[in-house]
C-alpha positions, 0 to 999 in steps of 0.5 A: 882431241884437237877439237876438244882442245880448241885446236885445228886438226892438221895432217903432216905425212912424212915420206922417205924412200926405203933406202934412205930410211935404212941408211938413216937407221944404220947411221943412227945405230952406228953413231949411237945418237938419237932418242929413238931405238927403232931398228930396220925391223921396227920400220918394216913392222910399222910399214906392214901395219900402216893404214893410210889416214884420210880426212878430206876436211883437214889441211894436209901436207905431204912432206918429203923428208930426204932434205936437210932437217933445217929445210924440212922444218922450214917447210913445215913451219911455213905451211903451218903459218900459211894455213892458220 
């Protein structure tokens, strides 16, 4: 689809420790904030169904998302600008 649109295919893999995923999901549920209604059970199901995607020709960023959203966003935009 990227090639058809004339865009370069890039992969951003977001990673977060299990305990932090659970904390964030519980906090979002408690505060009733966020666009997603995913639960811990959703996470566990998706994790069990996850298949690693390998494309050795595509630029790839492995991103730890345990930091502040603004910092993570800057990491991504800096990487995208650098690899264009």
